[in-house]
C-alpha positions in Angstrom: 125.1 144.4 183.5 128.2 145.4 181.5 127.2 149.1 181.6 127.0 149.0 185.4 130.3 147.2 185.8 132.2 149.5 183.5 130.7 152.6 185.1 132.5 151.7 188.4 135.9 152.6 186.8 135.1 154.9 183.9 132.6 157.4 182.5 130.2 155.5 180.2 127.8 156.6 177.5 124.9 154.1 177.1 123.6 153.8 173.6 120.3 152.3 172.4 119.7 151.8 168.7 116.1 151.3 167.6 115.8 149.1 164.5 112.0 148.8 164.6 112.0 145.3 166.2 109.0 144.0 168.2 110.6 144.1 171.6 112.2 147.5 171.6 109.5 149.5 173.3 109.5 147.2 176.3 113.2 146.8 176.3 113.8 150.5 176.3 111.3 151.0 179.1 113.1 148.6 181.4 116.5 150.0 180.3 115.5 153.4 181.5 114.2 152.0 184.8 117.5 150.1 185.3 119.5 153.2 184.6 117.4 155.3 187.0 117.8 152.6 189.7 121.6 152.4 189.6 122.0 156.2 188.9 125.7 157.1 188.9 127.5 160.3 188.0 129.8 158.2 185.8 126.9 157.2 183.5 126.0 159.8 180.9 122.4 160.3 179.7 121.2 157.6 177.4 121.9 158.2 173.7 118.9 157.1 171.6 119.6 156.5 167.9 117.4 155.2 165.1 118.3 152.9 162.2 115.1 151.3 160.9 115.5 147.8 159.4 111.9 146.9 158.5 112.5 147.5 154.8 115.4 145.0 154.9 114.1 142.4 157.4 110.6 142.4 155.8 108.5 139.6 157.2 111.2 138.3 159.5 109.9 137.2 162.9 111.7 140.0 164.7 109.3 142.5 163.0 105.9 142.8 164.4 102.7 143.0 162.3 102.1 143.0 158.6 104.9 144.0 156.2 104.2 144.3 152.5 101.0 142.3 152.8 102.5 139.4 154.7 102.5 138.8 158.4 105.8 138.4 160.2 106.9 134.8 160.8 106.6 133.0 164.1 108.8 133.9 167.0 111.2 131.2 168.1 109.6 129.4 171.1 110.9 128.0 174.3 112.0 124.7 172.6 113.7 126.3 169.6 117.4 126.0 168.9 119.4 129.1 169.8 120.5 129.5 166.2 116.9 130.3 165.3 117.1 133.7 167.0 119.7 135.0 164.6 119.2 138.5 163.3 121.2 139.0 160.0 124.0 141.5 160.4 122.9 142.5 163.9 126.3 143.5 165.3 127.3 145.2 162.0 124.2 147.3 162.1 124.7 148.3 165.8 128.4 148.9 165.6 128.2 151.1 162.5 125.8 153.6 164.0 127.4 153.5 167.4 131.0 154.0 166.2 129.9 156.9 164.0 128.5 158.6 167.2 131.6 157.7 169.1 133.9 159.2 166.5 132.0 162.5 166.7 132.2 162.4 170.5 135.9 161.6 170.6 135.2 158.2 172.2 137.7 155.4 171.4 136.3 152.5 173.3 133.0 150.8 172.6 131.8 147.7 174.6 129.3 145.0 173.7 128.3 141.9 175.7 128.1 138.8 173.4 128.4 135.7 175.6 130.7 132.7 175.2 128.2 130.3 173.6 126.9 132.8 171.1 126.9 130.8 167.8 126.7 133.6 165.3 129.5 134.8 163.0 129.3 138.4 164.0 130.1 137.6 167.6 133.5 136.0 167.1 136.7 137.7 168.2 138.0 137.8 164.6 134.9 139.7 163.5 135.4 142.5 166.1 139.1 142.8 165.2 138.2 143.1 161.5 135.5 145.7 162.3 138.1 147.8 164.1 140.3 147.7 161.0 137.3 148.5 158.8 136.4 151.6 160.8 140.1 152.7 161.0 140.3 152.5 157.2 136.8 153.9 156.4 136.4 156.7 158.9 139.8 156.9 160.6 138.3 155.8 164.0 141.3 154.6 166.0 139.4 152.8 168.6 138.8 149.4 170.2 135.7 147.2 170.4 135.6 145.5 173.8 133.8 142.3 174.4 134.7 141.4 178.1 131.8 138.9 178.5 132.7 136.8 175.4 134.0 133.9 177.5 131.1 133.9 180.0 127.9 132.0 180.2 124.6 133.6 181.1 124.6 132.0 184.6 128.0 133.5 185.2 126.8 136.9 184.1 123.9 136.6 186.5 126.2 135.6 189.4 128.3 138.7 188.5 125.2 140.9 188.7 124.1 139.4 192.0 127.6 140.0 193.4 127.4 143.7 192.3 124.0 144.1 193.9 122.4 145.1 190.7 118.6 145.2 190.2 118.2 142.1 188.0 114.4 142.3 188.3 114.7 145.4 186.0 116.5 143.6 183.3 114.6 142.4 180.2 115.1 139.7 177.7 112.0 138.7 175.6 111.3 138.3 171.9 107.5 139.0 172.0 106.6 141.0 175.1 103.1 141.4 176.2 103.0 145.1 176.7 106.0 145.6 179.0 106.0 142.1 180.4 108.0 139.0 179.4 105.9 136.6 177.4 107.2 133.5 179.2 107.1 131.4 176.1 109.9 132.5 173.7 113.4 131.3 173.3 114.9 134.2 175.4 112.4 133.8 178.2 113.4 130.1 178.5 117.1 130.9 178.3 116.6 133.4 181.2 114.7 130.9 183.3 117.4 128.3 182.8 120.1 130.7 183.7 118.5 131.8 187.0 117.7 128.2 187.8 121.4 127.3 187.3 122.6 129.8 189.9 119.9 128.6 192.4 117.8 131.7 192.6 114.3 132.6 191.5 113.9 134.1 188.0 113.8 137.8 188.7 111.2 139.2 186.1 110.4 142.8 185.5 107.1 143.9 187.1 
């Protein structure tokens, strides 16, 4: 959504960083379909980076399968609290790799889309400002980290997508996909259902 909006007024480089999480293959498939659908000259080819986190996250629920002899924990279900989907250091991990790429490419603006009700410490305005200072001191990146959706709710973002005529059926948000499909039972699937219901439209699910 943010990518499509920004590409209307600037050239944008989409970046996807693989950490070895259970939903990444499905998420990347639908991202590529979304990009192909909106196809614009202002959107550069997708930059695909790798930063494996299995050795750090261990048997965390975000890692699929058996790690070090133990199965990964249960995925937060539809009735779970939003705080249960926390991934330790998620934005630190993503920003570090992305900013290093941006520095090499001469890019001085990087945008993320945390929403207004995000309860995690690495989604606060003060965190992003401090990260800008850290990158300036550590690698001399004199850029800005933009978070234009930080005051919005998910229903508001969906309304924005509808107003822009975006293919919302090609968007994906699921913690334990069945192949390339939403599982329909996890925290993120329920959050998606509630958001579409709030704007009075049928949940548009990738097919």
